[in-house]
N, C-alpha and C positions, 0 to 999 in steps of 0.2 A: 503495499500498499505507499503510494506515494505522501510523504509528509511535507506539507508547507514548512518553509522557515517561520519558526515561531516569532522569532524577534523581529521579523519586517512585518507590519500590518498589512499592507498593500498586497500579501497574498493569500489575505482572506475577505471572505464578501465581509460588504458593507450590510449594515443591520436590516437594510430593506431589499437587499438583492435578493432575497429568498423570501417564501413565505413561513407558516410555522410546521408545517408537515417540513418541509425541505431544511429548515435548523434542527426540528426535531432527529433527520435522519443523521445529519451532521455530526450531534453530540453523539449519538446512538453507535454510528458507527467505529467511533473512537474509543467506546467503552470494552476494555478486556473480556467481560464477560460474551459480550454480543462477538467477538473476535472468536471465543474460546467455541462458542454455540456453532458459528459457521462451519469451521472448520473441522466440530463432531459431524457434521450432518451432510455438507455438500458432496464427499465422494460417495456415500449410500445412495443419494440423488441423483445426479451423476451416472453411478452404475446402473440403475433401473429406468433411466430415461436418458442416453446419452445422445438427443437430438439436438440440447443446446447444450452448448458449454460450459463451465463455471463462468469463464471469464466474459462472458455475454451478458449485456445489459437488461436481460430477460430472464435471466437464469434465478431459478428462487428456491434455498432448500430447505425439503421439507424437514419441518421438526415440528412433533407431538409438542402442543401448547404453544406455538407461536403468537396465535392470536391473544391469547390472556397474558401473556410476558411481554410483549414487543407491537400487538396493534399490526400485525402482518398476516392477512389472512392468507396469503398465496405464496408464503414462505418466507425465507431471508435472503434478502439482494447481499452480493458482494460488497464487503467492505471495504473495496478498492475503489468503488464510485463515487463520486460525488454525489449531489442533491441535483448539480447541475445539468449532468451527466443522467440520470435516472429520472428525473421528473418529466422528459418529454415522453419517455415510454410509457407514463400514464401508471404505473404499477407501481407509484410509491406511496407509501400509507393509504389503501383506498379505504379507512375510515380512521376516525379516532376512538379510544376506547368507548368514549361515551356515545358514541353514535350508533343508530340502526344500520348494519350491513346490508349491501344488498342481498334480497331474497332469492336470486338467483344464482348464487354464488355458490360450487359445490364444495370448494374450500372452507367454507365458513361452518361446516357441519357441525365441526368439535364446539362454535359456540352456541348451537341451538341444543338448551336441555331442557328437558320436559319441566314445565313451569305452570301447570294450571292449577287454578285455586284450590282445587281439592287435594293436591299433591306436592303441596309446599313444602320443599325440605325444612327440618325444624333444628336438624343438628348443625350447632357453631362451636368454634374452638373455644370460645370463653364463656359457653352457655347454649340456652337455646330461644326460640322467639316466643314473645308471652303467648300466654294461655290465651287473650283475648284479642286474637290476630284483628287489625285492623287497616294492615296493608297487604293488597292483593295484586299480583301480576297481571297487567292489563294486555301486555304480549312479551316480548322477549326482552327489550330494555324498557319498558316504561312500568309504571306502577301507580295503581288507584290508592286513595286513603279513605277510609268512610269514619266521620265524625259524627259524636251525639250532639247536637246544641244546646239538650237540656244538664249537659255536664261539663265542669270546667274544660277548658280548652288547654292549658298547659302542661298538664299530665299526658293527655292524648298526642298533643306534639312530639311529648319527650318520648312516649312510645313507638310512634311513627319513626321520630329519627333512628332509636335504638332497632326499630325492625327493617327498615330500610338499610344500615349498615351489614347487619346481616344478610340480607339476600346480597347486597353488593359485592362482599367480601366468598360468598358463595358463587356468584357470577363469575368473578374477575379473579379471587384468588387473594386479593386485597382490594384495602380501601384504597378507594381515588383520592389524588391529593387535590390540593389549590391549584390554581393553573400560577404558572411563575411571575413574583411581583419582582424581579429582577429587571431595570430596565431593558430594552433591546436595545440600547445603543453600546452594553455590555457585552452582548452573546459574543461576537468574536472573539473578546478577551480571555472569553471562558474557553472557546475553541484552543485559543495560543497556549492555555495552561495545560491543556490536554495533550495537545502537539509538544510540549516544552517535557514534559515528563516523560513521554515515549521515547524521546532521544537524548533521554540521559540528565536534563536538566536536573538541577535539586531545588528543593520549596523556596531556598533563600536565593537562587537567582531568579525566581517567578515573582517574589516580594518586591525584590531589588529592581530587575528589568522592567516589570509588566506594572508593577505598582508604586513603586517610588519609594519603599520603603528601605530607608537605611541602614538602621540597625541589625545587626547580625540576627539576633533571636528571634525581634518581631518581624524579620523579612520572612524568616521559616515558616514563624506562626501562622500569615498572612497567606503563604504559597500553600501551605498544608488545607486551611481553609477552604481556598478557594479551587482546588484540587477535590478536595472531597465533594464539593456545591456540583464543580463541572460533570462528575460523574453520577449523578443522578440528576441533571440539569434534563436529559432528555423527557425523561417522565411525566415534567411539569408542562410541555409545550402541548 
């Protein structure tokens, strides 16, 4: 994978050069976990269907759970390709984690679990759904809630929130985070942080060169904080 020169901001897209899915891909493809998943899954995919080589922009490595983990319903693109290279193919992030997927996509079969009102699962890692069930699945990704207007609203709202958390965790394996609060102007710098670490730079280098922190210890702490943030940033977009 080609890595831009992290010291040169001109090697990186400007904040408005990419849409949110494009930025999401740029962060995701740089994470060690994604690269490991790619390496673990592309050989078997290519062996089973060798008509498209893994270095082609339309190749997708098939991986169980790719939808829930990465919101990639067609499989894993090669992390060597940038967002600018992949997006013209029309296959980059065909949906967000919180959107309804195309109903005619066979690749999304893993996403569709039985979710009828009578069969709502009650098991949960931290407990069970309330005996007084007031949240019911309306379709594959939406729910409806029933409220009793003759009762106080506050405890009903609290119950709805807890039941929605259970259903969301059952569906996606985890709770969805709030969208990123990092200003868009800072996103290119976070990309440079990931590339700096991948090419052997230290946290101190990052703190000093990218964030202007002169003190040795403070620069290291700043670099580590930004690296930790950058590794998880894709999931907030």
